[in-house]
N, C-alpha and C positions, 0 to 999 in steps of 0.2 A: 606422110603417116604421123598420126598425133595420137598416143595412147595415155590413158590415165590409169595407174595401176594402184591397187589398194592392198595387196597382200603378196607374199612370196608366191602363192599359188597363181596370182595373176602375172607374176613376172615370168613364170615358167610358160604361161600361155603366150608371152611375146614371141618366143621362138617359134611356136606353132602357128601363130598369125603371120609371122614373116615368111615361113615355109609355104603356107597356104597362098599368101598373095604373090610370093615369088614364082609360083608355078602357073599364074595366069597373065604374067606381064609380057613385055615385049620379048622378043627373040634374043637369045643370049648375046648375040653380036651387037645388038643395040643396048644391052643393059649397062646402067650407070653404076658407078661404085657407090656402096652404101656405108653410111656411118650412123652408128646408134649412140644417141645423146641422151644421157641421164640427167634429169631436173630434179632438184631436191624437194619441190613443192609446187603447187599450181600458182598461187598468187605471189609470185617472187621474181626479182629482176632476170634471173637466167632463163626463165619461162618467157618472160616478156621479149628478150633479146632473141631467142632462138626462133619463137613464133613469128616476129617481125621478119626475121631472114627468110622464113618459109613464105610468109604472105608477100614479101617483096621479091621473091624469086631469087634470092641471092645464093643459094645452095645450088640451084639449077644453073645460074650463070657460071658456077664454078665447076659444073659438070659432074655434080655428085647428087646423091639423095641422102637425106637425113630423116631418121626415124627418131622421133622426139617421145621419151617416155617420162612420164611424171610420177614420182614417187611421193612418199609421205614425210620424208625427211632426208639430211644430208647422210645420216648413218644407214638409212634403207638404200640410199643411191649408191653409196660405197660399196655395200653387200652386193649390189647388182653387178657392180664392176668386177668385183672378186669372183662372182659367179660366171663371168663372161658373157653377162647381158648387156654391158654397156662399153661401149669403145672410149667415149669422151664424156666427161661429166663436170658440173661445177661442184667444187667441194673445198676442204679446208687442208692446210699444210700439217695439222696435227694428226689427221687420218693418213695421210700419205706417209709421214714418218713412222707412226704406229704400226701401220700396215705392212710396211716393208719389213719390219721386224717379225711379222707373224706369216710372211710369205707372200702377201699380197702386193705384187710389185706394180706400183703406178709412180708417175712423176708428173709435176706440175709442167705444163708447156706454154701457159700465158697466164699473165696477171690480169684479175678482173676488178678488184677494189682493194683500197688501201684503208678500208675503215668499214664499220658497221653502220653505214648510213641509213638512218630511218629506223634503227632497232631501239626499242624502249623496253624498260621494265615497266609495266603497266597494272593498274588497279582499275576496278569499275568506278565510274564517275562518282557513286554514292557511297563508296568504300570509306570506312572510318580510319584506314590506314593511310597516313600523311607522310611517311617517311620510310626509307628502306629498312632501318633498324626495327621497325614494327612487324616485319616479315619473319623474325626469329619464330621457329617452330611451326611455321605456316605451310601451306602447299602452293607451288609455284609451277605453272604449266610450261612445258617444253615440247618440242616436236619429238624428239626420240634421244636416246643415249648415243653420245657421239657425234650430235649434231652441233650447228653454230649456236642454236639456243641453249643447249646443254653446256657448251664451254662457257658461254656469257653468264649463265646461272651460276656456274661453279666459280667463275671470276668475281661475280658480285659477292658470294659468300666469303672469298678469300680476302677480297678488297675491303668489305665493310665489317669483317670479323663476326658474321652472322652464321646461323644455319637453318636451312629450310629443306623441305622434301621436293625434289624435283619430280614432276608428274608427266610422263610422256603421253601426248595425246594426238600426235600427228598434226600436220599444219592445219587441216580443216577443223580440228577439234579444239584449237586454243580459244577463239573468241567465244563460242558456244558455251563452252565450260565455264569461262569468266563470268559471262552474263548471268548463267544460271546459278552461280555461286558455288559451283563444285570445287573450285579452286579460289584462291585470294588473290592471285596476280599471275601474270604471264609474261614471258619474254618474246616479245612480238616484233616481227619484221615489217618492213614498208611493202605494199602500200596499206596493209592492213592496219597498221599502227595509225597512220594518217587518217585513215577512214574513221577509226574509233575516236580519234581526237576531234575530227571536225563535227562528227555526230554526236560528240559529248557523251560518248557511252563508256569512255575510259579517261584516266589521267595518267600522266607520266611520273614515275619516281625517279627514273635514271634515263638519260640519253646516252646510250652507249657509243655513238657517233662522235660525240664530244669527249667522253670520259676514258675511252680505251685509246692507249697509244697507237699511232698509225703503223699498220703492219699489213702483210698480204693476207687480208681476210677472207677473199675469195679468189679462187684460183680454177682455171680450166685444167683438168688433169686427165691424163690418158694411161692406158695401160702400157708397160713396157713392150709387150708383144706388138700392140698396134703401132707404137712408135716406131719399132724396128721394121715391122713388115709392110705398113701402109704409110709412110712418111708423107707422101704426095697427097693422099686423101685427107689427111689430118691438116696439113697446111691449108687445103682449100676450104676445109670446115672452119678454120679459124678465121681465114679471110672473110668467109661469110658473115661469121658472128660478129666480127668487129666493122664489118661494112654495115650490119644492124645497128651496132652502137653508134656510128657515125651518122646514120640516118636519123635515129631518134634525138641525138643531140642538135642537129642542123635543121630540122623540120618541125617547129613546135606544135603547129596546128595538127598536122598529121600524126605527129607522136603522141600527143594527148588523145586524140581519137583512137589511135591503136591501141594504147595502154588501157584505155577505159574497155575497149571491146574484148581485149585478151582477158583482162582481170575482172571483167563484169562489175566495174565500179563507175561511180559517177564521174563526170568530167573534172570537178574540182579536185577530187581525190588524185585522179590521174595526173593533174597539174602538180599536185604536191609530190607525187612519186617522181616525176620528171625533174623537178627542181631540186628536190631534197635527196635524190639517190642517183638516178640515172645520169644526170648531168655531171656527177662527181666520179664516175666510173672511169677506169683507165681506157684511154682510147687506143694505146698501142700494144697492149698485152705485156709491157715492160714488167721485168722481174730483176730485183737485185739480192744479192745474197744477204745483205743487211735487213731488207724487208721480211725475207723468209725466216731469218734468225729471229727476229722479234715475234714473229708468229709462232715458233717453236719454243721461244721462252715463255710466251703466255701459256703454252700448252703445259710446260714444266711447272709454272707457276699455280696451276690448278691442279697439280698432282700427277701428271703423266711423265713417266720416268724412262721407260724403254722405247726411246725414239731413234731412229736412223740419224746419222750425221747429215747436217743441212745440205753439204755437197751431193748428197745421193738423192735428194727430193725433187729436184728440178733440173730442167735442160733449157738452154737458151738458144738452141739452133733453129727454133720456129719464129719467125718474125711476121706477124700477121700483116697482109697488104690488104686493108679494107676493100671489099667488093663495092664497085660503084653501083649506085642505084640506078 
């Protein structure tokens, strides 16, 4: 099952769809365990990974079904988890720590990335803005408050001692609003960033992959409830996810084709995504307290103060065993 949601109303419909589809399936004795996976936006590496796992039958090989739901941002995905609509999702350490202080109980169960690979602060190719300082007082597009793009925008303002206005546009709204001139710059993730650069529609002012200190920038996180009640299902889902990562890293031609199809992008952009992002992702799901601490230090750097202690934000008892293709 593969859903793309555009609003909180749509999220509520997920439950109704699941109920409706569940009533016409196999007999209960043959039913597979289900895990609902939240993805922050369509054209982004967690979607590539999970869709690859679906297409390669890796969840099925683990004896589970995965419902993939695409949201508009990391913030919206986290809200879905808080509302009980997602069991597992790709998100940030900052949201875990902030959420726990507000009663949203989640933990990281596997590390996905140690940097913002392929993320750029970008302007239009013909923009008169040539350096970050010139964004003072301008409008910069992000996906949503609380998202990775929001964090990087705030980091930019703190690091470069400037002030601009963050404009939440959702993942699908960043490029159109930049091209139309509604905003002056965007914090853009790959492969959209690679596409903009290759097609000479945009220019980079800042490469976050090289500028921001390595830390756990991407994490697979699950609700405390799911961790406690269905650890075996969670383990199987992680096996399939990291099986997909292994497949993408070791089968170049098929990986490029898969990425191009999933993201609906040209093959050369898919190659850039594979080389500039996917190939750099963590292959084992490893997490270290120092990596998580750096992520929370970054959150504090941009003004987040009421955060749970790092020891409460992740568990290391899940060791992904990549599902063989």
